[in-house]
C-alpha positions as CSV (number, residue, x, y, z in Angstrom):
1,M,-33.2,19.2,-11.6
2,K,-30.6,20.6,-9.2
3,A,-33.0,20.6,-6.3
4,L,-33.8,17.0,-7.0
5,A,-30.1,16.2,-7.5
6,L,-29.1,17.8,-4.3
7,A,-31.6,15.7,-2.4
8,A,-30.2,12.7,-4.2
9,I,-26.7,13.6,-3.0
10,L,-28.0,13.7,0.6
11,A,-29.6,10.3,0.1
12,L,-26.5,8.5,-1.1
13,A,-24.9,8.1,2.3
14,P,-26.5,7.4,5.7
15,I,-27.1,11.0,6.4
16,G,-30.6,12.1,7.2
17,A,-32.3,14.5,4.9
18,R,-32.5,18.1,6.1
19,A,-35.7,19.5,7.4
20,G,-38.0,20.5,4.6
21,E,-36.1,18.5,1.9
22,E,-37.4,15.4,0.2
23,A,-34.8,12.6,-0.1
24,V,-34.7,10.7,-3.3
25,T,-33.1,7.3,-3.1
26,L,-30.8,6.4,-6.0
27,T,-28.9,3.2,-6.7
28,L,-25.1,3.6,-7.2
29,G,-25.6,2.9,-10.9
30,Q,-28.2,5.7,-11.1
31,A,-25.9,8.1,-9.2
32,H,-23.0,7.2,-11.7
33,A,-25.3,7.9,-14.6
34,L,-26.4,11.2,-13.1
35,A,-22.8,12.3,-12.5
36,Q,-21.8,11.4,-16.1
37,Q,-24.8,13.4,-17.4
38,A,-23.8,16.4,-15.4
39,Y,-20.2,16.1,-16.7
40,A,-21.5,15.9,-20.3
41,A,-23.7,18.9,-19.7
42,G,-20.7,21.0,-18.5
43,D,-21.8,21.1,-14.9
44,L,-18.4,20.1,-13.6
45,A,-18.9,21.2,-10.0
46,F,-22.0,19.2,-9.6
47,A,-20.4,16.1,-11.3
48,Q,-17.5,16.4,-8.9
49,A,-19.8,16.7,-5.9
50,L,-21.6,13.6,-6.9
51,A,-18.3,11.8,-7.4
52,L,-17.1,12.8,-3.9
53,R,-20.3,11.3,-2.3
54,L,-19.8,8.1,-4.4
55,L,-16.3,7.9,-2.9
56,E,-17.8,8.1,0.6
57,A,-19.7,4.9,-0.3
58,N,-16.7,3.3,-1.9
59,P,-13.2,4.9,-1.7
60,E,-12.0,2.6,-4.5
61,D,-14.7,3.5,-7.0
62,A,-12.6,3.8,-10.2
63,R,-15.4,5.6,-12.2
64,A,-15.9,8.2,-9.4
65,L,-12.1,8.7,-9.1
66,L,-12.0,9.2,-12.9
67,L,-14.7,12.0,-12.6
68,I,-12.4,13.7,-10.0
69,A,-9.5,13.4,-12.4
70,A,-11.6,14.9,-15.2
71,T,-13.2,17.7,-13.3
72,A,-10.5,18.9,-10.8
73,P,-8.1,20.6,-13.3
74,A,-11.0,22.7,-14.8
75,L,-12.0,23.6,-11.2
76,G,-8.5,24.8,-10.3
77,T,-7.2,21.8,-8.5
78,P,-5.1,19.8,-11.0
79,E,-3.0,18.2,-8.3
80,E,-6.2,16.7,-6.8
81,G,-7.1,15.4,-10.3
82,R,-3.7,13.8,-10.8
83,K,-3.8,12.0,-7.5
84,A,-7.3,10.8,-8.1
85,G,-6.2,9.5,-11.5
86,R,-3.4,7.6,-9.8
87,K,-5.9,5.9,-7.5
88,A,-8.3,5.2,-10.3
89,W,-5.6,3.5,-12.3
90,A,-4.9,1.1,-9.4
91,A,-8.7,0.5,-8.8
92,A,-9.4,-0.2,-12.5
93,K,-6.8,-3.0,-12.9
94,D,-9.3,-5.4,-14.5
95,A,-10.9,-2.8,-16.9
96,P,-8.4,-1.8,-19.7
97,L,-10.9,0.6,-21.4
98,L,-11.5,2.4,-18.2
99,R,-7.8,2.5,-17.6
100,Y,-7.3,4.2,-21.0
101,E,-9.7,7.0,-20.0
102,V,-8.1,7.3,-16.6
103,A,-4.6,7.6,-18.1
104,R,-5.7,10.2,-20.6
105,F,-7.4,12.4,-18.0
106,T,-4.5,12.0,-15.5
107,A,-2.1,13.2,-18.2
108,R,-4.3,16.2,-18.7
109,A,-4.3,16.9,-15.0
110,A,-0.5,16.6,-14.9
111,L,-0.2,19.0,-17.9
112,A,-2.5,21.5,-16.2
113,E,-0.2,21.2,-13.1
114,K,2.7,22.1,-15.4
115,R,4.3,18.7,-15.1
116,P,4.8,17.7,-18.7
117,G,7.1,14.8,-17.8
118,V,4.5,13.2,-15.7
119,A,1.9,13.8,-18.4
120,Q,4.1,11.9,-20.9
121,F,4.4,9.0,-18.4
122,W,0.6,8.8,-18.3
123,L,0.3,9.0,-22.0
124,R,2.7,6.0,-22.3
125,R,0.4,4.2,-19.9
126,A,-2.5,5.1,-22.1
127,A,-0.8,3.7,-25.1
128,D,-0.4,0.4,-23.3
129,V,-4.2,0.0,-23.0
130,A,-5.4,1.9,-26.1
131,P,-8.6,0.1,-27.4
132,D,-7.7,0.4,-31.1
133,P,-5.0,1.7,-33.5
134,V,-6.8,5.0,-33.9
135,A,-6.7,5.6,-30.1
136,A,-3.1,4.5,-30.0
137,A,-2.2,7.0,-32.8
138,V,-4.0,9.9,-31.1
139,T,-2.1,9.1,-27.8
140,A,1.2,9.0,-29.6
141,E,0.5,12.3,-31.4
142,D,-0.4,13.9,-28.0
143,F,2.9,12.6,-26.6
144,R,4.9,14.1,-29.5
145,R,3.1,17.4,-29.1
146,I,4.1,17.6,-25.4
147,R,7.6,16.6,-26.2
148,A,7.9,19.3,-28.9
149,G,6.7,21.9,-26.4
150,R,9.1,20.9,-23.6
151,R,12.4,22.6,-23.1
152,L,13.9,19.5,-21.7
153,S,13.8,16.2,-23.6
154,Y,15.6,12.9,-23.2
155,S,16.1,9.6,-24.9
156,V,17.6,6.3,-23.9
157,D,17.9,2.8,-25.3
158,A,19.7,-0.4,-24.3
159,S,20.5,-3.7,-25.9
160,L,22.1,-7.0,-25.0
161,S,23.9,-8.9,-27.7
162,P,25.5,-12.3,-27.9
163,T,28.1,-12.0,-30.6
164,S,30.8,-14.2,-32.2
165,N,33.3,-11.3,-32.4
166,V,33.4,-9.0,-29.4
167,N,36.8,-7.6,-30.2
168,G,36.7,-7.2,-34.0
169,G,39.3,-9.9,-34.3
170,A,40.5,-11.9,-37.3
171,S,38.6,-14.9,-38.5
172,G,41.8,-17.0,-38.8
173,D,45.0,-17.6,-36.8
174,A,47.6,-16.8,-39.4
175,L,49.0,-13.4,-40.3
176,T,49.3,-13.2,-44.1
177,V,49.5,-10.4,-46.7
178,N,47.9,-10.7,-50.1
179,G,47.1,-14.3,-49.3
180,T,50.6,-15.5,-50.1
181,L,53.1,-13.8,-47.7
182,P,53.1,-15.5,-44.3
183,L,54.3,-13.3,-41.4
184,G,53.5,-15.6,-38.5
185,D,50.6,-16.5,-36.2
186,L,48.1,-14.1,-34.6
187,S,47.8,-14.0,-30.9
188,G,44.6,-15.2,-29.3
189,S,43.4,-11.7,-28.5
190,A,43.9,-10.7,-32.1
191,Q,41.5,-13.4,-33.2
192,A,37.7,-13.3,-33.0
193,L,36.5,-13.8,-29.4
194,S,32.9,-14.6,-28.8
195,G,31.0,-13.2,-25.9
196,L,28.2,-10.9,-24.7
197,T,28.0,-7.1,-25.3
198,A,25.7,-4.8,-23.4
199,A,25.2,-1.4,-24.9
200,V,23.5,1.8,-23.5
201,R,22.9,5.0,-25.4
202,G,21.3,8.0,-23.9
203,G,20.9,11.7,-24.4
204,V,19.3,14.9,-23.0
205,Q,18.6,18.1,-24.8
206,W,17.7,21.6,-23.5
207,K,15.8,23.9,-25.9
208,L,17.6,27.2,-25.3
209,Q,15.7,29.4,-27.8
210,E,13.0,29.1,-30.4
211,S,11.4,31.4,-32.9
212,A,9.8,31.3,-36.3
213,T,13.2,30.9,-38.0
214,T,15.6,29.5,-35.5
215,R,15.8,26.9,-32.7
216,V,18.9,26.5,-30.5
217,R,19.4,23.3,-28.4
218,L,22.1,22.3,-26.0
219,G,22.7,18.6,-25.4
220,L,24.6,15.9,-23.7
221,R,24.9,12.4,-25.1
222,A,26.6,9.2,-24.0
223,Y,27.3,5.8,-25.4
224,A,28.9,2.9,-23.6
225,T,29.4,-0.8,-24.0
226,A,30.4,-3.5,-21.6
227,N,31.7,-6.9,-22.7
228,R,32.0,-10.4,-21.3
229,L,34.0,-13.1,-23.0
230,S,32.7,-16.7,-23.4
231,D,34.5,-19.7,-21.9
232,E,35.8,-20.6,-25.4
233,A,37.2,-17.1,-25.8
234,K,39.0,-17.3,-22.5
235,E,40.6,-20.5,-23.5
236,L,41.8,-18.9,-26.8
237,A,43.0,-15.8,-25.2
238,P,43.7,-16.4,-21.4
239,E,45.4,-13.0,-21.1
240,A,42.3,-11.1,-22.4
241,R,39.3,-9.8,-20.4
242,G,36.0,-8.6,-21.7
243,S,36.7,-5.1,-20.2
244,D,39.7,-4.8,-22.5
245,F,37.2,-4.1,-25.3
246,D,34.8,-1.8,-23.5
247,F,34.1,1.5,-25.3
248,A,32.5,4.7,-24.1
249,V,32.0,8.3,-25.4
250,L,30.7,11.4,-23.8
251,E,29.8,14.5,-25.8
252,A,28.3,17.9,-25.3
253,T,26.5,19.4,-28.3
254,A,25.1,22.7,-29.5
255,A,22.6,22.5,-32.4
256,L,20.9,25.2,-34.5
257,D,17.9,24.6,-36.7
258,W,17.8,27.6,-39.1
259,A,15.0,28.3,-41.5
260,P,15.6,31.7,-43.3
261,A,13.1,32.8,-46.0
262,A,15.8,32.2,-48.7
263,L,15.8,28.4,-48.0
264,P,12.8,26.2,-48.8
265,R,13.7,23.8,-45.9
266,P,15.5,24.3,-42.6
267,L,19.3,23.8,-42.3
268,Q,20.5,21.9,-39.2
269,L,23.9,22.8,-37.8
270,T,25.6,20.8,-34.9
271,L,28.8,21.4,-33.0
272,G,30.0,18.7,-30.6
273,T,33.0,18.2,-28.3
274,G,33.8,15.3,-26.1
275,K,36.0,12.4,-24.9
276,S,36.2,8.7,-25.5
277,W,37.7,5.7,-23.8
278,Y,38.6,2.1,-24.8
279,G,39.5,-0.8,-22.6
280,G,39.3,1.5,-19.5
281,H,41.9,3.9,-21.0
282,E,41.4,7.3,-22.4
283,L,41.5,7.5,-26.2
284,G,41.4,11.2,-26.4
285,D,39.3,14.3,-27.1
286,H,37.4,15.2,-30.2
287,V,35.5,18.1,-31.7
288,R,33.2,17.8,-34.7
289,G,30.8,19.9,-36.8
290,E,27.9,18.8,-39.0
291,A,25.6,20.5,-41.4
292,G,22.4,18.7,-42.7
293,W,19.8,19.8,-45.2
294,S,16.7,18.1,-46.5
295,L,16.8,18.3,-50.3
296,L,13.3,16.8,-50.6
297,A,10.5,16.4,-48.0
298,T,7.1,15.3,-49.1
299,P,4.5,13.0,-47.4
300,K,5.9,10.1,-49.4
301,S,9.6,10.9,-49.9
302,I,12.5,12.4,-48.1
303,L,16.1,13.0,-49.2
304,R,18.7,14.5,-46.9
305,L,22.4,15.5,-47.4
306,S,24.8,15.9,-44.5
307,L,28.4,17.1,-44.4
308,S,30.7,16.6,-41.3
309,G,34.2,17.2,-40.2
310,E,35.9,15.9,-37.0
311,R,39.3,16.3,-35.4
312,Q,40.5,13.7,-32.8
313,W,43.5,14.0,-30.5
314,R,45.1,10.6,-30.0
315,A,48.3,9.5,-28.3
316,G,50.0,9.0,-31.7
317,G,48.9,12.4,-33.0
318,A,45.8,14.2,-34.3
319,V,43.4,12.6,-36.8
320,N,41.1,14.5,-39.1
321,A,38.0,13.2,-40.9
322,V,35.7,14.7,-43.5
323,A,32.6,12.9,-44.6
324,W,29.4,13.4,-46.6
325,R,26.3,11.3,-46.6
326,L,23.2,11.2,-48.8
327,E,20.2,9.3,-47.4
328,G,16.6,9.0,-48.2
329,G,13.3,7.1,-48.0
330,R,10.1,6.6,-49.9
331,L,6.8,5.0,-49.0
332,V,5.9,2.1,-51.4
333,G,2.9,-0.1,-51.9
334,Q,-0.6,0.4,-50.6
335,A,0.3,-0.8,-47.2
336,G,2.8,2.1,-46.6
337,D,6.0,0.1,-46.5
338,K,9.2,2.2,-46.5
339,L,12.2,1.8,-48.8
340,V,15.3,3.5,-47.4
341,F,18.9,4.0,-48.6
342,G,22.1,5.7,-47.7
343,V,25.5,6.4,-49.4
344,A,28.5,7.9,-47.8
345,L,32.1,8.9,-48.5
346,K,34.8,9.5,-45.9
347,R,38.4,10.8,-46.0
348,V,40.7,10.4,-42.9
349,T,44.2,11.8,-42.5
350,G,46.4,11.7,-39.4
351,E,49.8,12.3,-38.0
352,A,50.3,8.7,-36.8
353,A,51.1,5.7,-39.0
354,N,48.2,3.8,-40.6
355,T,45.6,6.5,-40.1
356,D,45.2,7.7,-43.8
357,Y,42.4,6.1,-45.6
358,T,39.4,6.7,-47.9
359,A,36.1,4.8,-47.2
360,A,32.8,4.4,-49.0
361,S,29.6,2.7,-47.9
362,F,26.1,2.0,-49.2
363,D,23.1,0.7,-47.3
364,L,19.6,-0.4,-48.4
365,G,16.7,-1.2,-46.2
366,Y,13.0,-2.1,-46.3
367,D,10.6,-1.5,-43.4
368,F,7.3,-3.4,-43.5
369,A,4.2,-1.4,-42.4
370,R,2.2,-4.5,-41.5
371,P,3.2,-7.2,-39.0
372,L,4.1,-10.7,-40.2
373,G,2.4,-12.7,-37.4
374,P,3.4,-10.9,-34.1
375,A,6.5,-9.2,-35.6
376,L,7.0,-6.0,-37.5
377,L,10.1,-6.5,-39.7
378,S,12.9,-4.3,-41.0
379,L,15.6,-5.6,-43.4
380,R,19.0,-4.0,-44.0
381,A,21.9,-4.7,-46.4
382,T,25.2,-2.9,-46.3
383,A,28.4,-2.8,-48.4
384,G,31.6,-0.8,-48.0
385,M,35.2,-0.5,-48.8
386,R,38.2,1.1,-47.1
387,D,41.5,1.9,-48.9
388,Y,44.8,2.7,-47.1
389,P,47.3,4.0,-49.7
390,F,50.2,2.9,-47.3
391,Y,50.1,0.5,-44.4
392,A,52.8,-0.8,-42.2
393,L,52.9,-4.0,-40.0
394,G,55.6,-2.9,-37.6
395,P,58.7,-2.3,-39.6
396,I,57.3,-4.0,-42.8
397,G,55.5,-1.8,-45.3
398,V,52.7,-3.5,-47.3
399,N,53.0,-3.0,-51.1
400,A,49.8,-1.3,-52.4
401,G,48.7,-0.6,-48.9
402,R,45.6,-2.1,-47.3
403,E,42.3,-2.8,-48.9
404,D,39.1,-3.9,-47.1
405,Q,35.7,-4.8,-48.5
406,S,32.8,-5.4,-46.2
407,A,29.2,-6.6,-46.5
408,G,26.4,-7.2,-44.0
409,L,22.8,-8.2,-43.5
410,S,20.4,-7.7,-40.7
411,V,16.8,-8.4,-39.8
412,E,15.1,-6.5,-37.0
413,A,11.8,-7.8,-35.5
414,R,9.7,-5.5,-33.3
415,F,6.7,-6.9,-31.3
416,P,4.0,-4.3,-31.0
417,G,1.8,-6.7,-29.0
418,L,4.3,-6.7,-26.2
419,Q,4.6,-2.9,-26.0
420,R,5.0,-1.5,-22.5
421,Y,4.9,2.3,-21.8
422,G,5.4,3.0,-25.5
423,Y,8.5,0.9,-25.7
424,T,8.4,-2.1,-28.0
425,P,10.8,-5.1,-27.6
426,K,13.0,-5.7,-30.6
427,I,15.3,-8.5,-31.7
428,T,18.0,-7.9,-34.3
429,L,19.9,-10.7,-36.1
430,S,22.9,-9.5,-38.0
431,A,25.8,-11.0,-39.9
432,D,28.7,-9.2,-41.5
433,E,32.0,-10.1,-43.1
434,T,35.1,-8.1,-44.0
435,L,37.7,-9.3,-46.6
436,S,41.2,-7.7,-46.6
437,N,44.5,-8.3,-48.2
438,I,45.9,-8.4,-44.6
439,S,44.5,-11.4,-42.8
440,R,44.4,-9.6,-39.5
441,F,41.5,-7.5,-40.8
442,Q,39.5,-10.3,-42.3
443,T,36.7,-10.6,-39.8
444,R,33.3,-12.3,-39.5
445,N,30.6,-11.6,-37.0
446,I,27.2,-13.0,-36.2
447,G,25.2,-11.4,-33.5
448,L,21.8,-11.4,-31.9
449,S,20.7,-8.1,-30.2
450,V,17.8,-7.9,-27.8
451,G,16.6,-4.4,-26.8
452,F,13.7,-1.9,-26.7
453,A,12.7,0.8,-29.2
454,S,10.4,3.8,-28.4
455,S,7.2,3.6,-30.5
456,F,6.8,7.4,-30.4
């Protein structure tokens, strides 16, 4: 077969047969079939040789380039395979199934080249053109496996949100206490100002050490918002600018996942320190610690308890916060929908006025496993309270302090059919309201957020 095949190679291009050799004329389709048979039989060198001659006939032959991408890593030249895969992707623009195979083999070549980040990029491309849900799931699992093995990992998401209350302002223009005691009018900037909020959240982690019982990671995370006021808000508060309500935080973290034999499930410990800004001015530094433990972890249910403590340094004095949160989820129904919940308590004390309070919150959610039309829906409901035993409005102390009650609803819609590079567009419609015995803190907000979520 090899003698015949070698003669076939010589006959593919306008090169005369060597003396003593019989040239066998093949069509390009037959040559492709022969190359694929050689690859399937494990004769990678011969399959690559055929592919190279096919490329002499057509340098943009996507199937021949795919063969190079598939064979080169095993033959010791993964860089050649990755570059061939890149060319094959461009040449196969009208063949999504072929592009799926190209992306998968190019990812393998990049991984053999010890470039896991490039491999993840090609797997995201493969997810875009996966022919069915099974292929998409396999691609996502391969992506997660590479991510778990990398020392360096990152995440980023962004959103753009038209909102009726950029600044957390009051829903009315009068300052009253307990609904009966009028104290004057609220300034325009103290009232709800509509506008647009852009938010970006990102993080990077470095796996410092990993063993059978411990994993240590160092990280850096950042969150920032930028606001723009509507024309109506500018009329209500001419002195205000959107940047007055911008917020940013930067934090360095160290995390330990610890799984000693005495514990049935790992314990997660995190220590963070950072700085925050509001309205372009420094708010101060903070340090925090958190411990989390999965009380229950089964294929259908999960229950997690976390405890945290934080100290902030502000211009008016230090603020201390201690909190705990219990959260869980369970798969329900035959479709695999998920019911989730969370309950939290928080105690805050501080040196400055109006910083001591106790807060409690509860949230309940339902994630649908199957799309409704083009959208995959998630529903959330929240409720909370905050109690200040003493509260002062300037020189005036409020009898019985300050009491807030809040509630909110949100609907998130993700659109898997519009996924690009493993990122799915999402739209979130939310509404929340806070009632308070001090009218300045009675707020109402309706917002629409547009962003992207990673599918894996």
